[in-house]
DSSP file (Angstrom, degrees, kcal/mol; ACC not computed):
  #  RESIDUE AA STRUCTURE BP1 BP2  ACC     N-H-->O    O-->H-N    N-H-->O    O-->H-N    TCO  KAPPA ALPHA  PHI   PSI    X-CA   Y-CA   Z-CA
    1    1 A X              0   0    0      0, 0.0     2,-0.9     0, 0.0     0, 0.0   0.000 360.0 360.0 360.0 127.0   10.2  -12.3  -26.2
    2    2 A X        -     0   0    0      2,-0.0     2,-0.5     0, 0.0     0, 0.0  -0.816 360.0-166.5 -97.2 100.0    9.2  -11.9  -22.5
    3    3 A X        -     0   0    0     -2,-0.9     2,-0.3     3,-0.0     3,-0.0  -0.763   8.1-147.4 -91.3 127.1    9.9   -8.2  -21.6
    4    4 A X        -     0   0    0     -2,-0.5     2,-0.1     1,-0.1    56,-0.1  -0.663  24.0-104.2 -92.3 148.3    9.9   -7.5  -17.9
    5    5 A X        -     0   0    0     -2,-0.3    -1,-0.1    54,-0.1    55,-0.0  -0.464  52.2 -92.2 -66.6 141.4    8.7   -4.1  -16.5
    6    6 A X        -     0   0    0     -2,-0.1    11,-2.4    10,-0.1    12,-0.4  -0.177  46.9-161.7 -58.2 148.7   11.7   -2.0  -15.4
    7    7 A X  E     -A   16   0A   0      9,-0.3     2,-0.3    10,-0.1     9,-0.2  -0.846  10.5-167.3-128.0 162.7   12.8   -2.4  -11.7
    8    8 A X  E     -A   15   0A   0      7,-2.7     7,-3.0    -2,-0.3     2,-0.5  -0.871  25.2-109.4-140.5 175.7   14.9   -0.4   -9.3
    9    9 A X  E     -A   14   0A   0     -2,-0.3     2,-0.5     5,-0.2     5,-0.2  -0.938  24.9-178.1-117.5 128.2   16.4   -1.1   -5.9
   10   10 A X  E >  S-A   13   0A   0      3,-2.7     3,-1.6    -2,-0.5    -2,-0.0  -0.956  78.6 -25.5-124.8 111.0   15.2    0.5   -2.6
   11   11 A X  T 3  S-     0   0    0     -2,-0.5     3,-0.1     1,-0.3    -1,-0.1   0.842 127.3 -48.3  57.7  35.3   17.2   -0.5    0.5
   12   12 A X  T 3  S+     0   0    0      1,-0.2     2,-0.5     0, 0.0    -1,-0.3   0.507 115.7 115.9  84.6   4.3   18.2   -3.8   -1.1
   13   13 A X  E <   -A   10   0A   0     -3,-1.6    -3,-2.7   111,-0.0     2,-0.5  -0.926  64.5-132.0-110.6 127.3   14.7   -4.6   -2.2
   14   14 A X  E     +A    9   0A   0     -2,-0.5     2,-0.3    -5,-0.2    -5,-0.2  -0.667  34.5 176.7 -78.1 121.8   13.9   -4.9   -6.0
   15   15 A X  E     -A    8   0A   0     -7,-3.0    -7,-2.7    -2,-0.5     2,-0.1  -0.915  35.4-100.9-126.1 152.3   10.7   -2.9   -6.7
   16   16 A X  E     -A    7   0A   0     -2,-0.3    -9,-0.3    -9,-0.2   -10,-0.1  -0.452  28.6-128.7 -68.3 144.9    8.9   -2.2   -9.9
   17   17 A X  S    S+     0   0    0    -11,-2.4     2,-0.5    -2,-0.1    -1,-0.1   0.644  99.8  59.7 -73.9 -13.3    9.6    1.3  -11.2
   18   18 A X  S    S-     0   0    0    -12,-0.4    45,-0.5     2,-0.0     2,-0.3  -0.976  80.8-157.6-109.4 125.3    5.9    1.9  -11.4
   19   19 A X  E     -b   63   0B   0     -2,-0.5     2,-0.8    43,-0.1    45,-0.2  -0.777  18.1-119.0-105.4 151.1    4.1    1.6   -8.1
   20   20 A X  E     -b   64   0B   0     43,-3.6    45,-2.2    -2,-0.3     2,-0.1  -0.778  28.9-153.6 -89.3 112.2    0.5    0.8   -7.5
   21   21 A X  E     -b   65   0B   0     -2,-0.8    45,-0.1    43,-0.2     3,-0.1  -0.452   5.0-155.6 -81.3 160.9   -1.2    3.7   -5.6
   22   22 A X    >>  +     0   0    0     43,-0.5     4,-2.1    -2,-0.1     3,-1.1   0.321  59.3 108.3-125.5   8.4   -4.2    3.0   -3.5
   23   23 A X  H 3>>S+     0   0    0      1,-0.3     5,-3.0     2,-0.2     4,-0.9   0.926  88.9  45.6 -52.6 -45.9   -6.2    6.2   -3.2
   24   24 A X  H 345S+     0   0    0      1,-0.2    -1,-0.3     3,-0.2    -2,-0.1   0.608 111.0  53.9 -77.8 -10.6   -8.9    4.8   -5.5
   25   25 A X  H <45S+     0   0    0     -3,-1.1    -1,-0.2     1,-0.1    -2,-0.2   0.817 116.2  37.2 -81.7 -34.3   -8.9    1.5   -3.7
   26   26 A X  H  <5S-     0   0    0     -4,-2.1    -2,-0.2    -3,-0.1    -3,-0.1   0.385 118.0 -99.0-106.4   2.3   -9.5    3.1   -0.3
   27   27 A X  T  <5S+     0   0    0     -4,-0.9     2,-0.7    -5,-0.2    -3,-0.2   0.736  75.5 133.4  92.7  23.5  -11.8    6.0   -1.1
   28   28 A X      < +     0   0    0     -5,-3.0    -1,-0.2    -6,-0.2    -2,-0.1  -0.831  11.2 156.3-110.6  95.0   -9.4    8.9   -1.3
   29   29 A X        -     0   0    0     -2,-0.7    -1,-0.2     3,-0.3    -5,-0.1   0.749  38.2-147.6 -84.2 -24.1  -10.1   11.0   -4.4
   30   30 A X  S    S+     0   0    0     -3,-0.2     3,-0.1     2,-0.1    -2,-0.1   0.774  82.5  80.2  57.4  26.7   -8.6   14.2   -2.9
   31   31 A X  S    S-     0   0    0      1,-0.4     2,-0.3     0, 0.0    -1,-0.1   0.667  99.0 -25.9-123.3 -58.9  -11.2   15.9   -5.0
   32   32 A X     >  -     0   0    0      1,-0.1     4,-2.2     0, 0.0    -1,-0.4  -0.987  49.5-110.5-158.3 161.2  -14.6   15.9   -3.4
   33   33 A X  H  > S+     0   0    0     -2,-0.3     4,-2.5     1,-0.2     5,-0.2   0.862 118.3  56.8 -63.4 -35.1  -16.8   14.0   -1.0
   34   34 A X  H  > S+     0   0    0      2,-0.2     4,-2.2     1,-0.2    -1,-0.2   0.913 108.4  45.0 -64.0 -42.1  -19.0   13.0   -3.9
   35   35 A X  H  > S+     0   0    0      2,-0.2     4,-2.5     1,-0.2    -1,-0.2   0.886 111.3  53.3 -70.8 -36.9  -16.0   11.4   -5.7
   36   36 A X  H  X S+     0   0    0     -4,-2.2     4,-2.5     2,-0.2    -2,-0.2   0.931 110.2  48.6 -58.5 -44.7  -14.9    9.7   -2.5
   37   37 A X  H  X S+     0   0    0     -4,-2.5     4,-2.6     1,-0.2    -2,-0.2   0.905 109.0  52.9 -62.5 -42.2  -18.4    8.3   -2.2
   38   38 A X  H  X S+     0   0    0     -4,-2.2     4,-2.1     2,-0.2     5,-0.3   0.927 110.4  47.9 -57.8 -46.1  -18.3    7.1   -5.8
   39   39 A X  H  X>S+     0   0    0     -4,-2.5     4,-3.0     1,-0.2     5,-2.1   0.947 112.6  47.9 -60.4 -49.6  -15.0    5.3   -5.2
   40   40 A X  H  <5S+     0   0    0     -4,-2.5    -1,-0.2     1,-0.2    -2,-0.2   0.891 116.9  42.9 -60.8 -40.6  -16.3    3.6   -2.0
   41   41 A X  H  <5S+     0   0    0     -4,-2.6    -1,-0.2    -5,-0.2    -2,-0.2   0.774 128.2  26.0 -77.2 -26.2  -19.5    2.5   -3.7
   42   42 A X  H  <5S+     0   0    0     -4,-2.1    -2,-0.2    -5,-0.2    -3,-0.2   0.620 133.7  15.8-116.4 -16.2  -18.0    1.3   -7.0
   43   43 A X  T  <5S+     0   0    0     -4,-3.0     2,-2.9    -5,-0.3     6,-0.2   0.690  92.8  89.5-127.8 -37.7  -14.3    0.3   -6.4
   44   44 A X      < +     0   0    0     -5,-2.1     2,-0.3     4,-0.1   -19,-0.1  -0.272  61.5 113.1 -77.1  60.2  -13.5   -0.2   -2.7
   45   45 A X  S  > S-     0   0    0     -2,-2.9     4,-2.7     1,-0.1     5,-0.3  -0.940  73.8-121.1-124.0 153.3  -14.3   -3.9   -2.4
   46   46 A X  H  > S+     0   0    0     -2,-0.3     4,-2.5     1,-0.2     5,-0.2   0.914 112.8  49.7 -55.1 -45.8  -12.0   -6.7   -1.8
   47   47 A X  H  > S+     0   0    0      2,-0.2     4,-2.0     1,-0.2    -1,-0.2   0.917 113.7  43.5 -63.6 -46.1  -13.0   -8.5   -5.0
   48   48 A X  H  > S+     0   0    0      2,-0.2     4,-2.2     1,-0.2    -1,-0.2   0.901 114.4  49.7 -69.6 -40.7  -12.6   -5.4   -7.3
   49   49 A X  H  X S+     0   0    0     -4,-2.7     4,-2.7    -6,-0.2     5,-0.2   0.934 111.1  50.1 -62.4 -45.0   -9.3   -4.3   -5.7
   50   50 A X  H  X S+     0   0    0     -4,-2.5     4,-2.3    -5,-0.3    -1,-0.2   0.895 109.1  52.0 -60.2 -40.8   -7.9   -7.9   -6.1
   51   51 A X  H  X S+     0   0    0     -4,-2.0     4,-1.5     2,-0.2    -1,-0.2   0.924 111.3  46.2 -63.1 -44.6   -8.9   -7.9   -9.7
   52   52 A X  H  X S+     0   0    0     -4,-2.2     4,-1.7     1,-0.2     3,-0.2   0.927 112.5  50.5 -63.6 -44.9   -7.1   -4.6  -10.4
   53   53 A X  H  X S+     0   0    0     -4,-2.7     4,-2.9     1,-0.2    -1,-0.2   0.885 105.1  58.2 -60.5 -38.2   -4.0   -5.8   -8.6
   54   54 A X  H  X S+     0   0    0     -4,-2.3     4,-2.2     1,-0.2    -1,-0.2   0.887 103.0  52.9 -59.3 -40.6   -4.1   -9.0  -10.6
   55   55 A X  H  < S+     0   0    0     -4,-1.5     4,-0.4    -3,-0.2    -1,-0.2   0.937 111.6  45.7 -61.3 -46.6   -3.8   -7.0  -13.8
   56   56 A X  H ><>S+     0   0    0     -4,-1.7     5,-2.1     1,-0.2     3,-1.9   0.946 111.8  51.2 -60.5 -48.5   -0.8   -5.1  -12.5
   57   57 A X  H ><5S+     0   0    0     -4,-2.9     3,-1.5     1,-0.3    -1,-0.2   0.851 103.8  58.5 -60.6 -34.9    0.8   -8.4  -11.3
   58   58 A X  T 3<5S+     0   0    0     -4,-2.2    -1,-0.3     1,-0.3    -2,-0.2   0.597 107.1  49.2 -70.3  -9.1    0.3  -10.0  -14.6
   59   59 A X  T < 5S-     0   0    0     -3,-1.9    -1,-0.3    -4,-0.4    -2,-0.2   0.024 122.7-102.3-117.3  25.0    2.4   -7.1  -16.1
   60   60 A X  T < 5S+     0   0    0     -3,-1.5     2,-0.7     1,-0.2    -3,-0.2   0.680  82.0 130.2  65.1  21.3    5.3   -7.4  -13.6
   61   61 A X      < +     0   0    0     -5,-2.1    -2,-0.2    -6,-0.1    -1,-0.2  -0.915  19.9 152.6-104.8 108.1    4.2   -4.4  -11.6
   62   62 A X        +     0   0    0     -2,-0.7    26,-3.2   -44,-0.1     2,-0.6   0.261  29.8 102.3-125.2  10.0    4.3   -5.7   -8.1
   63   63 A X  E     -bc  19  88B   0    -45,-0.5   -43,-3.6    24,-0.2     2,-0.4  -0.884  44.9-171.0-109.5 122.9    4.9   -2.8   -5.7
   64   64 A X  E     -bc  20  89B   0     24,-2.7    26,-3.5    -2,-0.6     2,-0.5  -0.927   7.7-161.6-112.8 131.0    2.0   -1.3   -3.8
   65   65 A X  E     +bc  21  90B   0    -45,-2.2   -43,-0.5    -2,-0.4     2,-0.3  -0.962  37.2 128.8-111.7 123.7    2.3    2.0   -1.8
   66   66 A X  E     - c   0  91B   0     24,-2.5    26,-1.9    -2,-0.5     2,-0.6  -0.999  66.0-100.9-165.4 153.3   -0.5    2.3    0.8
   67   67 A X        -     0   0    0     -2,-0.3     2,-0.4    24,-0.2     5,-0.1  -0.808  62.0-110.7 -75.7 128.3   -1.7    3.0    4.3
   68   68 A X        +     0   0    0     -2,-0.6     2,-0.3     4,-0.1     3,-0.0  -0.489  47.1 170.3 -74.7 121.7   -2.3   -0.6    5.3
   69   69 A X     >  -     0   0    0     -2,-0.4     4,-2.5     1,-0.1     3,-0.4  -0.937  42.8-117.3-126.1 149.6   -6.0   -1.4    5.7
   70   70 A X  H  > S+     0   0    0     -2,-0.3     4,-2.5     1,-0.2     5,-0.2   0.880 113.6  54.6 -57.1 -42.7   -7.5   -4.9    6.2
   71   71 A X  H  > S+     0   0    0      1,-0.2     4,-2.1     2,-0.2    -1,-0.2   0.892 111.3  45.9 -59.8 -39.1   -9.5   -4.7    2.9
   72   72 A X  H  > S+     0   0    0     -3,-0.4     4,-2.7     2,-0.2    -2,-0.2   0.917 110.7  51.6 -70.2 -43.8   -6.3   -4.0    1.0
   73   73 A X  H  X S+     0   0    0     -4,-2.5     4,-2.0     1,-0.2    -2,-0.2   0.910 112.9  46.3 -59.5 -42.4   -4.3   -6.7    2.8
   74   74 A X  H  X S+     0   0    0     -4,-2.5     4,-2.3     2,-0.2    -1,-0.2   0.891 111.9  50.3 -68.2 -39.7   -7.0   -9.3    2.0
   75   75 A X  H  X S+     0   0    0     -4,-2.1     4,-2.6    -5,-0.2    -2,-0.2   0.893 109.3  51.9 -65.5 -38.9   -7.3   -8.1   -1.7
   76   76 A X  H  X S+     0   0    0     -4,-2.7     4,-2.8     2,-0.2     5,-0.2   0.930 108.6  51.0 -61.0 -45.2   -3.5   -8.4   -2.0
   77   77 A X  H  X S+     0   0    0     -4,-2.0     4,-2.5     1,-0.2    -2,-0.2   0.925 110.7  48.9 -58.3 -44.8   -3.6  -12.0   -0.6
   78   78 A X  H  X S+     0   0    0     -4,-2.3     4,-2.1     1,-0.2    -2,-0.2   0.930 112.6  47.1 -60.9 -46.2   -6.3  -12.8   -3.2
   79   79 A X  H  X S+     0   0    0     -4,-2.6     4,-1.9     1,-0.2     6,-0.4   0.891 112.8  49.4 -64.9 -39.7   -4.4  -11.3   -6.1
   80   80 A X  H  X S+     0   0    0     -4,-2.8     4,-2.8     1,-0.2     5,-0.3   0.915 110.3  50.8 -64.7 -42.6   -1.2  -13.1   -5.0
   81   81 A X  H  < S+     0   0    0     -4,-2.5    -2,-0.2    -5,-0.2    -1,-0.2   0.887 113.4  45.5 -61.9 -39.4   -3.0  -16.4   -4.7
   82   82 A X  H  < S+     0   0    0     -4,-2.1    -1,-0.2    -5,-0.2    -2,-0.2   0.826 124.7  30.4 -75.1 -31.8   -4.5  -16.1   -8.2
   83   83 A X  H  < S-     0   0    0     -4,-1.9    -2,-0.2     2,-0.2    -3,-0.2   0.692  92.0-131.3-101.9 -20.8   -1.3  -15.0   -9.9
   84   84 A X     <  +     0   0    0     -4,-2.8     2,-0.3     1,-0.3    -3,-0.1   0.559  68.7 124.6  76.2   7.0    1.4  -16.7   -7.9
   85   85 A X        -     0   0    0     -6,-0.4     2,-0.4    -5,-0.3    -1,-0.3  -0.737  59.4-127.7-100.3 149.8    3.2  -13.4   -7.8
   86   86 A X        -     0   0    0     -2,-0.3     2,-0.4    -3,-0.1    -9,-0.0  -0.816  15.5-137.5 -98.8 134.8    4.3  -11.6   -4.5
   87   87 A X        -     0   0    0     -2,-0.4     2,-0.6   -11,-0.1   -24,-0.2  -0.724   9.5-142.2 -86.7 136.8    3.4   -8.0   -3.8
   88   88 A X  E     -c   63   0B   0    -26,-3.2   -24,-2.7    -2,-0.4     2,-0.5  -0.905  20.9-147.9 -98.0 119.8    6.0   -5.8   -2.3
   89   89 A X  E     -cd  64 123B   0     -2,-0.6    35,-2.2    33,-0.6    36,-1.9  -0.792  17.5-171.3 -97.4 124.2    4.3   -3.5    0.2
   90   90 A X  E     -cd  65 125B   0    -26,-3.5   -24,-2.5    -2,-0.5    36,-0.2  -0.943  23.2-153.9-104.4 106.2    5.5    0.0    0.8
   91   91 A X  E     -cd  66 126B   0     34,-2.7    36,-3.4    -2,-0.7   -24,-0.2  -0.517  13.6-160.3 -84.9 152.3    3.5    1.1    3.8
   92   92 A X        +     0   0    0    -26,-1.9    36,-0.2    34,-0.2    34,-0.1  -0.575  22.0 176.7-127.9  67.8    2.7    4.7    4.6
   93   93 A X        -     0   0    0     -2,-0.2    36,-2.8   -26,-0.1     2,-0.4  -0.297  24.5-131.4 -73.3 158.1    1.7    4.8    8.3
   94   94 A X        -     0   0    0     34,-0.2     2,-0.4    35,-0.2    -1,-0.1  -0.878  16.1-146.2-103.4 142.2    0.9    8.0   10.1
   95   95 A X        -     0   0    0     -2,-0.4     2,-0.1    19,-0.0    16,-0.0  -0.884  28.3-101.6-107.4 141.1    2.6    8.7   13.5
   96   96 A X        -     0   0    0     -2,-0.4     2,-0.3    11,-0.1    11,-0.3  -0.367  46.2-178.8 -62.2 131.6    0.8   10.5   16.3
   97   97 A X        +     0   0    0     -2,-0.1     2,-0.3     9,-0.1     9,-0.1  -0.941   9.7 170.4-129.9 155.2    1.8   14.1   16.5
   98   98 A X    >   -     0   0    0     -2,-0.3     3,-1.2     0, 0.0     4,-0.5  -0.831  55.4 -75.8-146.6-174.5    0.9   16.9   18.8
   99   99 A X  T 3  S+     0   0    0      1,-0.3     3,-0.2    -2,-0.3     4,-0.2   0.732 128.3  51.4 -64.3 -21.4    2.1   20.5   19.6
  100  100 A X  T >> S+     0   0    0      1,-0.2     4,-3.2     2,-0.1     3,-1.1   0.614  84.1  89.5 -89.5 -13.2    5.1   19.1   21.6
  101  101 A X  H <> S+     0   0    0     -3,-1.2     4,-2.5     1,-0.3    -1,-0.2   0.873  80.9  57.2 -55.6 -43.4    6.3   16.7   18.9
  102  102 A X  H 34 S+     0   0    0     -4,-0.5    -1,-0.3    -3,-0.2    -2,-0.1   0.829 119.8  31.6 -59.0 -28.8    8.6   19.3   17.2
  103  103 A X  H <4 S+     0   0    0     -3,-1.1    -2,-0.2    -4,-0.2    -1,-0.2   0.883 132.4  28.6 -92.4 -47.6   10.5   19.8   20.5
  104  104 A X  H  < S-     0   0    0     -4,-3.2    -3,-0.2     1,-0.2    -2,-0.2   0.624  99.8-137.7 -94.5 -13.9   10.3   16.4   22.2
  105  105 A X     <  -     0   0    0     -4,-2.5    -1,-0.2    -5,-0.5    -2,-0.1  -0.220  42.0 -33.7  84.9-179.2   10.1   14.1   19.1
  106  106 A X        -     0   0    0      1,-0.1     2,-0.7    -4,-0.1    -9,-0.1  -0.371  66.8-100.8 -73.2 154.2    7.9   11.1   18.5
  107  107 A X     >  -     0   0    0    -11,-0.3     4,-2.7     1,-0.2     5,-0.2  -0.688  31.9-151.1 -73.3 114.4    6.9    8.8   21.3
  108  108 A X  H  > S+     0   0    0     -2,-0.7     4,-2.6     1,-0.2     5,-0.2   0.858  91.9  53.0 -60.6 -37.4    9.3    5.9   20.8
  109  109 A X  H  > S+     0   0    0      2,-0.2     4,-2.2     1,-0.2    -1,-0.2   0.933 112.7  43.5 -65.1 -45.3    6.9    3.3   22.3
  110  110 A X  H  > S+     0   0    0      2,-0.2     4,-2.5     1,-0.2    -2,-0.2   0.929 114.8  49.8 -64.3 -44.5    4.1    4.3   19.9
  111  111 A X  H  X S+     0   0    0     -4,-2.7     4,-2.6     1,-0.2     5,-0.2   0.915 110.4  50.1 -61.2 -43.9    6.4    4.5   16.9
  112  112 A X  H  X S+     0   0    0     -4,-2.6     4,-2.5    -5,-0.2    -1,-0.2   0.917 110.6  49.7 -61.3 -44.0    7.8    1.1   17.7
  113  113 A X  H  X S+     0   0    0     -4,-2.2     4,-2.1     2,-0.2    -2,-0.2   0.916 111.9  48.5 -61.5 -43.4    4.3   -0.4   18.0
  114  114 A X  H  X S+     0   0    0     -4,-2.5     4,-2.2     1,-0.2    -2,-0.2   0.938 113.0  46.7 -63.3 -46.6    3.2    1.1   14.7
  115  115 A X  H  X S+     0   0    0     -4,-2.6     4,-2.3     1,-0.2    -2,-0.2   0.886 111.2  51.7 -65.4 -38.6    6.4   -0.1   12.8
  116  116 A X  H  X S+     0   0    0     -4,-2.5     4,-2.4    -5,-0.2    -1,-0.2   0.896 110.3  49.4 -63.9 -39.3    6.1   -3.6   14.3
  117  117 A X  H  X S+     0   0    0     -4,-2.1     4,-1.9     2,-0.2    -2,-0.2   0.890 109.0  52.4 -66.5 -39.2    2.4   -3.7   13.1
  118  118 A X  H  <>S+     0   0    0     -4,-2.2     5,-2.3     2,-0.2     4,-0.3   0.935 112.0  45.6 -61.5 -46.0    3.4   -2.6    9.6
  119  119 A X  H ><5S+     0   0    0     -4,-2.3     3,-1.5     1,-0.2    -2,-0.2   0.910 110.9  53.0 -63.5 -42.0    6.0   -5.3    9.4
  120  120 A X  H 3<5S+     0   0    0     -4,-2.4    -1,-0.2     1,-0.3    -2,-0.2   0.832 105.1  56.1 -61.7 -32.6    3.6   -7.9   10.8
  121  121 A X  T 3<5S-     0   0    0     -4,-1.9    -1,-0.3    -5,-0.1    -2,-0.2   0.502 129.7 -94.8 -79.8  -3.9    1.1   -6.9    8.0
  122  122 A X  T < 5 +     0   0    0     -3,-1.5   -33,-0.6    -4,-0.3     2,-0.2   0.505  68.3 155.7 108.8   5.4    3.7   -7.6    5.4
  123  123 A X  E   < -d   89   0B   0     -5,-2.3    -1,-0.3    -6,-0.2   -33,-0.2  -0.478  19.0-179.5 -69.5 130.9    5.4   -4.2    4.7
  124  124 A X  E    S+     0   0B   0    -35,-2.2     2,-0.4     1,-0.3   -34,-0.2   0.703  75.6  31.1 -95.2 -28.6    8.9   -4.5    3.3
  125  125 A X  E    S-d   90   0B   0    -36,-1.9   -34,-2.7     2,-0.0     2,-0.5  -0.985  70.1-155.2-132.6 140.4    9.4   -0.8    3.1
  126  126 A X  E     +d   91   0B   0     -2,-0.4     2,-0.5   -36,-0.2   -34,-0.2  -0.974  14.1 174.0-122.1 122.6    8.0    1.9    5.4
  127  127 A X        -     0   0    0    -36,-3.4    -2,-0.0    -2,-0.5   -37,-0.0  -0.849  31.4-132.5-127.2  93.9    7.5    5.5    4.2
  128  128 A X              0   0    0     -2,-0.5   -34,-0.2   -36,-0.2   -36,-0.1  -0.101 360.0 360.0 -51.5 140.6    5.7    7.6    6.8
  129  129 A X              0   0    0    -36,-2.8   -35,-0.2   -37,-0.0    -1,-0.2   0.413 360.0 360.0 -85.0 360.0    2.9    9.6    5.5
C-alpha cells in the first residue's frame, strides 16, 4: 500500500502538511553565533542540502518555506532532478521598511520588483517575513 503524506490547499495550490524549513540549511540557528557557524561549516552546502531535500521528496513532503538564496535554489534543482519530484516553494522575502513605512506604506516599485524576483526564482506562494 502506497500511503501519501497528508496535503492541504493554500490558494489553490496543493502543499504537503509538513513543510521543510530552511534555517539549518542557511545558517540560522536562532541560538548562538557558534551554532550558526557549525551549521554553515557542516550543513550549508549545495550537496548536503540537496541530499536532505531528496529524503523529504522521497516521502511526499515537497513544500519548502524559505528566504530564497542561490545555494538553496540550486540544491532544490539538484533534488528535483534526482527524484523527479517538484518542490513547491513558499518564499519569505523581506520588504524594505523605514520610520515612514507605517504612515506612507511600502514603496510599490520596490515591492513589485521583489515579488517579481520571487516568482522568477520559482516561488508559488509568497509569505513576507
